[in-house]
C-alpha distance (Angstrom), angle and dihedral (degrees) to the residues before:
residue distance angle dihedral
M1 . . .
N2 3.84 . .
E3 3.78 112.9 .
I4 3.77 140.0 138.8
R5 3.80 115.0 -127.0
M6 3.92 140.2 155.6
I7 3.79 108.2 -103.9
P8 3.88 124.3 -168.7
I9 3.80 107.7 -108.6
E10 3.80 92.8 -125.8
Q11 3.69 89.0 63.7
L12 3.82 93.3 57.9
A13 3.83 121.6 85.2
H14 3.72 137.8 175.2
H15 3.73 115.0 -95.6
P16 3.87 106.1 -108.3
E17 3.77 93.6 -136.6
N18 3.83 98.1 48.1
P19 3.80 105.5 136.6
R20 3.77 90.4 -146.9
L21 3.77 103.6 90.8
D22 3.81 99.2 167.5
L23 3.84 116.7 54.0
G24 3.86 91.8 -169.8
D25 3.77 126.8 -150.9
L26 3.81 111.5 -14.8
T27 3.86 97.9 -179.0
E28 3.87 98.0 104.8
L29 3.83 91.9 40.8
M30 3.81 92.0 51.5
A31 3.83 91.9 49.6
S32 3.84 89.7 49.9
I33 3.77 92.5 50.7
K34 3.86 91.1 48.5
A35 3.79 89.7 52.8
N36 3.82 102.6 37.9
G37 3.89 106.8 12.1
I38 3.79 124.6 -132.7
L39 3.81 108.2 -28.9
Q40 3.81 96.6 -179.7
N41 3.71 129.7 47.7
L42 3.83 121.4 -118.3
T43 3.77 115.8 -123.1
V44 3.85 109.3 -132.5
V45 3.77 138.6 168.2
F46 3.78 125.3 -139.8
E47 3.84 119.3 -107.9
P48 3.85 115.7 -173.0
E49 3.90 123.4 -123.4
H50 3.78 112.8 -61.8
G51 3.78 139.7 178.3
M52 3.73 120.0 -89.6
N53 3.92 116.2 -104.9
P54 3.74 124.0 -158.7
D55 3.80 94.5 -96.1
E56 3.73 91.5 52.9
W57 3.77 92.9 46.6
T58 3.81 89.0 53.2
R59 3.78 92.1 47.9
I60 3.81 95.3 47.4
S61 3.80 95.4 43.6
A62 3.84 88.9 50.7
E63 3.80 89.7 50.7
Y64 3.79 91.4 46.5
D65 3.85 90.0 52.1
R66 3.82 88.0 55.9
T67 3.85 98.9 42.3
H68 3.84 108.2 18.4
A69 3.76 88.6 -145.2
D70 3.81 116.4 176.7
S71 3.74 91.9 -138.8
L72 3.78 91.3 58.0
K73 3.75 91.2 48.2
A74 3.74 90.4 52.3
M75 3.80 90.3 53.2
M76 3.74 92.6 50.9
D77 3.80 90.3 48.4
S78 3.82 94.0 51.7
K79 3.79 92.2 35.3
T80 3.81 88.3 -137.0
I81 3.77 132.5 106.5
P82 3.80 123.6 -136.9
D83 3.73 120.1 -121.3
R84 3.79 109.1 -41.5
Y85 3.77 131.4 -150.7
L86 3.81 124.0 -149.1
V87 3.85 114.1 -141.8
V88 3.81 110.5 -127.1
I89 3.82 96.0 169.8
G90 3.86 124.6 20.2
N91 3.79 105.1 38.6
R92 3.87 91.1 144.9
R93 3.80 92.0 48.0
M94 3.90 89.6 52.2
E95 3.79 93.9 50.9
A96 3.81 93.2 45.0
A97 3.82 91.3 48.5
K98 3.79 89.5 51.9
A99 3.76 90.1 53.0
A100 3.83 90.5 46.3
G101 3.83 90.0 55.4
L102 3.85 101.8 -109.9
T103 3.76 117.0 152.6
E104 3.79 100.8 -163.6
L105 3.77 135.4 27.4
P106 3.91 136.0 -157.7
C107 3.77 108.2 -108.1
S108 3.81 134.7 -177.0
V109 3.75 103.1 -141.0
R110 3.77 110.0 -150.1
E111 3.81 136.5 -174.4
M112 3.78 108.8 -129.0
T113 3.75 136.0 159.4
H114 3.78 115.9 -123.4
Q115 3.82 89.1 -103.8
E116 3.80 91.2 52.6
Q117 3.75 92.1 48.6
I118 3.86 92.1 54.7
A119 3.84 92.3 43.6
T120 3.82 91.4 50.9
M121 3.79 93.7 50.1
L122 3.72 91.7 47.2
Q123 3.71 93.5 47.5
E124 3.77 91.6 48.8
N125 3.77 95.5 48.7
M126 3.79 106.2 28.1
Q127 3.80 97.8 86.3
R128 3.76 96.4 44.0
S129 3.77 113.1 120.2
D130 3.79 92.0 -140.1
L131 3.77 92.4 57.5
T132 3.83 106.9 102.1
V133 3.85 122.0 -128.0
Y134 3.75 90.6 -111.2
E135 3.78 92.6 51.9
Q136 3.80 89.3 49.9
A137 3.84 90.6 47.1
K138 3.79 93.3 51.8
G139 3.82 90.5 45.5
I140 3.75 92.6 55.5
Q141 3.80 90.7 45.9
M142 3.83 90.0 52.2
M143 3.81 90.4 52.6
L144 3.81 90.1 53.6
D145 3.83 90.7 46.6
L146 3.82 88.3 55.0
G147 3.79 91.5 57.1
F148 3.80 102.6 -94.1
S149 3.81 115.5 142.5
K150 3.80 119.8 -129.7
D151 3.83 90.3 -108.4
E152 3.84 89.4 54.3
V153 3.79 91.2 49.0
R154 3.77 89.3 50.6
E155 3.83 92.1 50.8
R156 3.81 93.8 48.3
T157 3.79 98.2 43.4
G158 3.82 100.0 33.6
F159 3.81 88.9 -132.3
S160 3.93 120.1 141.5
K161 3.78 121.0 -113.9
S162 3.84 91.6 -107.5
T163 3.87 91.5 49.1
I164 3.83 89.8 52.6
E165 3.83 91.9 48.3
R166 3.85 91.0 49.9
R167 3.88 90.9 48.1
L168 3.83 89.6 50.1
A169 3.75 90.2 52.7
V170 3.79 89.4 52.5
A171 3.82 90.8 48.9
S172 3.81 90.6 59.1
L173 3.83 91.0 63.6
P174 3.88 121.3 102.3
E175 3.78 102.8 -83.6
K176 3.85 106.7 -132.0
P177 3.82 97.1 43.0
A178 3.80 89.5 45.4
K179 3.74 91.6 54.8
Q180 3.82 90.5 49.7
A181 3.75 91.3 49.5
V182 3.87 92.7 51.2
A183 3.81 89.7 50.1
M184 3.80 89.5 48.6
G185 3.84 93.2 56.3
Y186 3.83 104.6 -96.2
D187 3.86 106.5 155.2
L188 3.86 127.2 -140.2
L189 3.81 95.1 -94.7
D190 3.81 90.7 52.1
L191 3.83 90.6 52.9
V192 3.82 93.6 45.4
E193 3.80 92.4 50.6
I194 3.81 90.3 48.6
S195 3.79 89.3 50.3
K196 3.87 88.0 58.7
I197 3.79 91.2 63.5
D198 3.82 109.6 99.7
D199 3.76 98.1 -145.1
R200 3.81 121.3 83.7
N201 3.82 93.3 -157.5
V202 3.81 92.9 51.9
Q203 3.86 88.9 49.6
K204 3.80 91.3 53.4
E205 3.80 92.3 47.9
L206 3.78 92.3 51.0
L207 3.82 91.7 45.3
G208 3.77 104.5 39.7
N209 3.79 112.8 17.7
E210 3.79 103.8 61.6
K211 3.80 116.6 140.0
W212 3.78 97.4 -129.7
Q213 3.75 113.9 106.6
N214 3.80 101.1 -153.8
P215 3.85 137.3 4.7
K216 3.76 91.2 -89.1
D217 3.80 88.7 66.5
F218 3.87 93.1 48.3
D219 3.80 111.4 121.5
P220 3.86 112.3 -166.2
A221 3.82 93.1 -172.0
R222 3.84 92.6 55.5
L223 3.76 90.7 45.0
R224 3.87 92.2 53.3
Q225 3.76 89.0 48.5
R226 3.82 91.3 52.5
I227 3.82 90.7 46.9
E228 3.85 91.8 54.6
T229 3.77 92.2 45.9
A230 3.85 91.8 49.3
K231 3.88 90.3 48.8
R232 3.79 90.8 54.2
D233 3.81 93.4 44.8
V234 3.79 92.4 49.4
E235 3.91 91.8 48.9
R236 3.82 89.7 46.6
K237 3.78 91.5 52.4
K238 3.78 92.5 48.9
E239 3.87 90.6 48.7
R240 3.79 90.7 47.1
K241 3.85 89.7 49.7
R242 3.79 87.7 54.8
L243 3.77 98.8 43.4
L244 3.85 102.5 42.0
P245 3.86 99.0 65.9
E246 3.80 88.9 51.7
V247 3.79 91.6 47.8
E248 3.76 94.2 46.7
K249 3.80 90.1 57.8
F250 3.84 89.7 75.4
A251 3.84 105.0 13.0
A252 3.81 137.1 57.0
K253 3.79 126.0 -143.6
M254 3.80 114.2 -96.8
T255 3.79 117.6 -115.2
E256 3.82 120.3 -127.3
T257 3.81 90.2 -101.2
Q258 3.85 92.0 51.2
V259 3.77 91.2 47.7
S260 3.80 91.2 56.2
Q261 3.86 91.8 46.4
R262 3.83 98.9 43.3
Y263 3.84 94.8 102.9
G264 3.80 92.0 54.1
N265 3.69 126.9 100.7
G266 3.90 93.3 -92.8
W267 3.80 93.7 67.2
E268 3.84 136.0 68.3
H269 3.86 124.4 -160.5
V270 3.89 111.4 -128.6
H271 3.76 108.8 173.3
K272 3.80 145.6 -20.8
Y273 3.81 126.0 -145.6
D274 3.84 110.0 -155.3
I275 3.83 98.1 -154.3
E276 3.84 94.3 -172.0
L277 3.78 101.5 43.4
K278 3.81 99.3 34.7
P279 3.83 110.7 39.0
D280 3.73 118.4 -178.0
A281 3.81 92.1 22.3
A282 3.80 111.8 163.7
V283 3.76 118.7 -114.9
K284 3.75 110.1 -111.0
V285 3.79 111.6 -146.2
P286 3.80 110.7 -152.8
K287 3.75 114.1 -112.3
E288 3.86 92.9 -153.9
E289 3.78 115.5 85.4
G290 3.79 118.2 -120.2
K291 3.77 142.4 94.4
Y292 3.86 113.7 -62.1
Y293 3.80 129.6 -164.4
Y294 3.76 131.7 -167.3
Y295 3.79 129.6 -148.2
E296 3.84 125.9 -166.3
S297 3.77 123.7 -145.0
F298 3.75 128.2 166.4
G299 3.86 106.8 -51.6
T300 3.81 95.4 -12.8
I301 3.82 141.1 85.9
E302 3.84 113.0 -157.6
I303 3.80 125.9 -162.9
W304 3.77 117.9 -149.0
K305 3.80 134.1 174.2
K306 3.71 134.1 -166.7
A307 3.76 110.8 -93.0
K308 3.72 119.8 -120.8
K309 3.81 111.2 -98.5
E310 3.75 111.4 -125.1
K311 3.77 118.8 -157.4
R312 3.71 108.8 -125.7
V313 3.72 131.4 179.9
K314 3.80 114.2 -131.3
T315 3.80 117.5 -122.9
D316 3.79 120.6 -120.3
A317 3.79 89.8 -108.8
E318 3.84 91.6 55.0
I319 3.78 91.1 48.2
A320 3.81 90.9 49.6
W321 3.81 90.8 48.1
E322 3.77 93.5 51.2
K323 3.82 89.9 49.8
K324 3.75 91.3 50.4
Q325 3.87 90.2 51.3
H326 3.87 91.2 48.2
D327 3.83 90.9 47.3
A328 3.85 90.7 48.7
K329 3.78 92.2 53.1
E330 3.77 92.5 49.2
L331 3.82 90.7 49.7
N332 3.83 93.3 50.1
A333 3.77 90.3 45.6
R334 3.83 92.8 51.6
M335 3.78 92.4 51.4
K336 3.81 90.8 48.8
E337 3.86 90.6 54.1
N338 3.78 88.5 55.2
R339 3.90 90.7 56.3
I340 3.81 92.8 44.8
A341 3.85 91.4 50.2
F342 3.81 91.5 50.1
C343 3.82 93.1 48.0
A344 3.79 96.0 41.7
S345 3.88 91.8 55.4
W346 3.79 98.9 32.0
K347 3.82 111.7 126.9
P348 3.83 105.4 -170.5
T349 3.79 119.6 -152.4
R350 3.81 117.8 -124.3
V351 3.82 88.1 -101.3
Q352 3.86 92.8 49.7
E353 3.85 90.5 49.9
T354 3.80 93.6 47.7
T355 3.90 90.1 48.0
L356 3.90 89.1 48.4
K357 3.84 91.6 52.5
A358 3.80 89.4 47.0
K359 3.75 93.3 51.8
L360 3.75 97.4 38.3
W361 3.86 95.3 105.6
E362 3.74 93.0 42.4
Y363 3.76 88.9 54.2
V364 3.73 95.2 48.8
F365 3.83 102.9 37.8
D366 3.79 104.8 27.6
N367 3.84 110.1 115.3
V368 3.73 91.7 0.9
S369 3.83 114.9 118.7
S370 3.75 125.0 -144.7
Y371 3.79 88.8 -110.9
E372 3.76 89.8 64.1
N373 3.85 92.6 61.8
G374 3.73 98.7 -126.9
A375 3.79 91.0 167.2
F376 3.76 91.7 50.9
K377 3.88 90.2 57.8
I378 3.83 88.6 58.4
S379 3.81 96.1 46.2
Y380 3.82 93.1 43.7
H381 3.87 98.0 41.6
S382 3.77 113.8 113.0
W383 3.78 118.6 -143.3
D384 3.77 92.2 -159.8
T385 3.82 97.9 74.2
A386 3.73 127.4 125.4
R387 3.87 89.7 -127.7
F388 3.80 94.6 54.0
R389 3.80 89.0 49.8
Q390 3.79 91.5 48.8
Y391 3.79 90.8 55.5
C392 3.75 92.9 46.3
G393 3.86 92.9 47.3
M394 3.81 87.6 -124.0
P395 3.79 112.8 124.6
K396 3.82 120.4 -169.7
E397 3.79 118.0 -84.2
E398 3.78 123.1 -133.6
G399 3.75 113.3 -116.2
R400 3.78 94.7 7.4
N401 3.83 122.9 161.3
K402 3.76 104.9 -93.5
D403 3.79 92.1 -157.7
E404 3.76 91.9 60.3
T405 3.84 110.2 113.1
I406 3.81 120.8 -125.3
L407 3.83 90.6 -114.3
A408 3.77 90.8 53.2
E409 3.81 93.8 48.2
I410 3.86 90.3 48.0
A411 3.71 90.5 51.8
R412 3.81 94.4 44.5
R413 3.84 92.9 49.1
G414 3.84 94.7 45.6
I415 3.83 95.6 -115.5
P416 3.81 110.3 157.0
L417 3.73 111.6 -116.2
G418 3.88 91.3 -132.8
R419 3.86 89.2 58.1
A420 3.84 90.7 50.7
I421 3.85 89.9 50.2
L422 3.79 92.2 49.3
A423 3.83 91.1 47.1
W424 3.79 89.6 51.7
I425 3.79 93.6 49.7
L426 3.76 92.9 50.1
C427 3.82 94.2 44.8
G428 3.76 100.5 44.4
G429 3.77 117.7 -10.5
V430 3.85 97.7 66.5
R431 3.74 106.7 45.3
T432 3.79 90.1 -82.5
D433 3.76 137.4 -67.7
D434 3.81 87.7 -135.7
R435 3.84 89.7 93.8
T436 3.78 131.7 124.8
G437 3.79 96.2 -116.5
Y438 3.79 135.1 -146.4
A439 3.79 96.1 -33.2
S440 3.83 111.0 78.9
E441 3.81 107.8 -130.8
Y442 3.82 89.7 -157.7
R443 3.85 104.0 44.2
G444 3.80 95.8 23.9
E445 3.80 92.8 -134.2
Y446 3.81 138.6 106.7
T447 3.82 116.5 -71.1
K448 3.75 126.8 -173.5
D449 3.79 110.9 -123.7
E450 3.85 118.3 -171.2
D451 3.76 93.0 -177.4
M452 3.85 92.2 56.6
D453 3.83 88.2 45.9
R454 3.89 85.3 58.6
V455 3.86 91.0 50.2
Y456 3.78 90.6 53.8
D457 3.79 93.3 45.8
I458 3.76 89.6 56.9
L459 3.80 92.5 45.5
T460 3.80 94.9 48.9
D461 3.88 89.2 46.4
N462 3.82 85.5 62.8
G463 3.73 100.3 45.0
Y464 3.78 105.8 -81.0
Q465 3.82 115.7 147.0
L466 3.83 120.8 -157.8
S467 3.79 115.6 -132.6
E468 3.83 115.7 -128.4
E469 3.84 91.6 -103.3
E470 3.80 90.8 49.1
Q471 3.87 92.4 51.2
Q472 3.77 89.4 50.8
W473 3.73 91.0 49.6
K474 3.78 89.7 49.3
D475 3.89 97.0 49.8
G476 3.88 96.1 36.2
T477 3.82 100.5 -110.7
H478 3.83 93.9 110.9
E479 3.79 114.5 125.5
F480 3.74 89.1 -118.6
F481 3.83 88.0 69.3
T482 3.82 97.8 35.1
G483 3.76 97.8 41.4
G484 3.75 90.7 -122.0
K485 3.84 91.9 -56.4
E486 3.83 122.9 120.6
């Protein structure tokens, strides 16, 4: 059968497998049809009588509401549609004719196999400039699915072998995100590069989850940078997945503590696998016996082992230095106990408390620049610290009310407010009293400490008296520094 006849427009339908999804702007074509009629036949294939599905019911009822044609009413009453014709060539003309008000169209009725129908539609549409890359890609894939060889596709479409290969790569992408990407402005090379990434989730993220809101915001350079980064990350993950099981046969994963200590004397670096620069590297199993560990950083897997401990006799100088450090710690701690003992038992007079309040800001902020965040110390300082309670002489109570404010607890326990203010200044307001002091605990020698000078200025302002030993420790004449010599 190959004849030309006028067919009622309600008996014409779009071919469900037409690769052209977007018919574009029909305004000019509609105007031309209104003025000149249909100048070129539609190519259609016959489809026997069939039952009416919901979409067809909606379409025909809408057409009936517009035209009130008896034939449409009969269809709706019987819920069947007479013989239908699928449009193989001329879908735009059909839609423009509907809009122009035509009721029947000239059609060339052809006999075609299903394969021939698809091939004809693809051949008709493939070279159109308004067909998107993704529509072309799906069309080529459809031809291959129908049994065409790549050479036959090339002959029918006129595309080169490389063009067909690229379109097939695009056809492999997730459909919905790929359509969005094409609409956004992704070009063919972008889509081909994304298709090379062997991770479906990463493909979807690159295609459909971009931050730009409309095509004007689209940034091709940024997209290509993200594609390259994603390709490296996927390859790195694949290589890691290959390497790790082999590494774990002889090495355990490092704990956080071991990671932080691995550059110390107790560890020995064995090997490093650079996943990104040396793909497919063979895993080297250490020949030496021992317990091995691995550590992952960005793009690498490092192998470490515990270093052999060597017994070493300390020199006299090392022993003397360690003793000096120990004695310095003891001296500093003893002086600190003096300060705590004074503050914890200090009972300020009303005059002393008033003076302390008046000089509070001077104590805290004097000689502290804004760059040293003096105000931050105040806002960050926590009243509920063991050190503050030590200086107040107010240890924690078991089962105490956690909602009780510090002022309420001080009042309830009979702690003078002046003492609490002094303790707060020493524990947070002025750098901190929790310092080593004048004896360097590393070098074991006298070190000038202006912050500790400030602590003693505040203490002596409020009645503290340094012992003779404490004064010597403060000014560097203590026998610890002089070795017992004047």
